[in-house]
N, C-alpha and C positions, 0 to 999 in steps of 0.2 A: 187426485192428484199424479202428474204418469209417470213414470220413472225418470226417462227421460226429464221432469220438472227439477225429477230430489238428487238428480244428478247432477243439476246443474247450479245445486241453492249444498249441496257437498254431502247430505245428511245419508249418514249410514254406509259411508267409503270406508272409516275403523273401523267404526262399533256396532257397526247394523241396527243403529239408530234409525225409527219408522215414524210413521207421520202418524193424527190417530187416525183407527180403524173405523171410520165414519161403511165399511161395506156389512161389517157386522149392529150398527147400529148404538156399537161403544164410544161412546166422548163424557165430558165429565160429571157428568148429569147424571146417570140413570148405570157408571160402573166404577165397586168398588176402589178400582186398580188406581182412581186417580183421587185429589188432594182428598181430604175433606173442607167441610168450606171453614173459615179460617174461625169465625167465636165456637168453634165443636168448641164443647173443656176437655176431650184426649182426647182434641188432632197436637203433634206434635209439629211446631209450630216454627225452630229454626231461628225465630230472634236472635239475638245476642244482649244479654245482661250484664253490666260494666257499669260498676258505683253508678246502682241507685237511678239508671240510665234504662233504655230498654229500645233497641234500632236493628231493621230488614240487616245491616250484609255493613263491614268496613272495607271500603273502596280506597285504597291505596293508588298516586297519583306516581306513578316514582321514573324517576330520569335520571336516566342510564346517560354518564358526561367524560366522554375522551375514551369509550368502550370500544372495544376489536371485537372484531366478528360478526356484526352487526351488520353485514347484507348477506351472509352464508345460512341460508334456509334452516336448514339440517342443526344448522345451531342453536338456530333463535327455536328450535319447534323441540328442540331437546331439552332448553331451558325452561320451556311449558312442563315440559315433563317432572323435569328436577322438582320445577317449582308448584304441580299439581301435589306430589309423591313427599318431599320434604314440610310442608303448611296442611296433610294428613284431610286435603280434598281427593275431587272423584273426576276423571275425566270423561267427556262423553265423544270431545270429538276439536281434534286439530286441524284450520284449514288455513293455512298462507297462501300468501303471489311475492312473485319476486318481480319488483322494476324494471326496467332498463334505461336507463345504462346501470343505475340501485337502485338497492334501499327495498324494505321486503313490510310490507303489511299483516296481520294474523288475529285467531283469537283460535284462544282453545275454549271449548263452555264447557262450560261445570258445570256439577249438577248443583253445588256455593253457587251456582256465578260466572266469571270469567278472568280470560286473563289472556289480556292484548297490548297490542304493538303496529308501533310504522315506525320507519328506523330509519338517518339520511346518515348513512356511515359514511361520505365525502365529511363529515366533519365531527363522525364518534357518535351521535348521539343516537341513541334508541328511548321513545317515549310510551310505557311500558302503564299502563290500567290493569289490577291485581280489585276483583270483587268479588270477597266472598262471606258467609254470613255461615249459620250453623256454628263446629263442632273447630268448620278449620282454621287455622294462623295463619292471617296474610301475613300478617312483618317478618315473618322469615323469607318468604320469597326477596327480601334485599336483600342479604345475603349473600343467594343464590345466585339471585344475575348477575352482580360483584362478581362474583369467580365466571361464573358463564359468561361473560364481554372485557375481565382481565380490568376491571377498574375501581379505585379506592369512591369514585365522588361517580354516589346515587344518593340525588336527592328526591326527599316524599313528604305528601302532605297525606293527612290522614280525612278521610270523609267520612260518617257515621251517616249512611242512609238511611235515610227512614223514620232522623233522629228527629220527634215529638210527632212522627205522626203515627208512630202504628203506638205511643200508649196513651193518644187521640181515640185513635178508638176502639181499645179497651184491652188491649193486651198489661196485662200486671208485669208490673219488676221484678 
């Protein structure tokens, strides 16, 4: 991939993230820096085990209602960072886009998955997704977003991603 393509995709702008090193022949198949097979007994799987269930991650659909500052790109980026810190996640990259005349879309790519948003500031509404695996605590993002956008009206739905599928693949609870 050429550098201009990486720039257009937003890679490496804040974190120095890079594409696979195919020039030196390093690919997931032949480099120990890449994750091991999912069925390797020594693999740290980062699956979540709760109440006898095992699943890939917790995905929260969060609706911020009557929010303020949902047209402020810098405020949204800071809310992403605050969520990452509070939830115990690992930030890899943030990319946002401000629309005209209003609205912001964005994503924070995490080692544990992602946080994304699309806003309709004209009605005080922000649609956030917070998806995290491993030891991260995505439910802590709810209070962070309420404070960041000055509202007590935050509505949440939880999805357990990979529920059933992970255990069917032979991962023990």
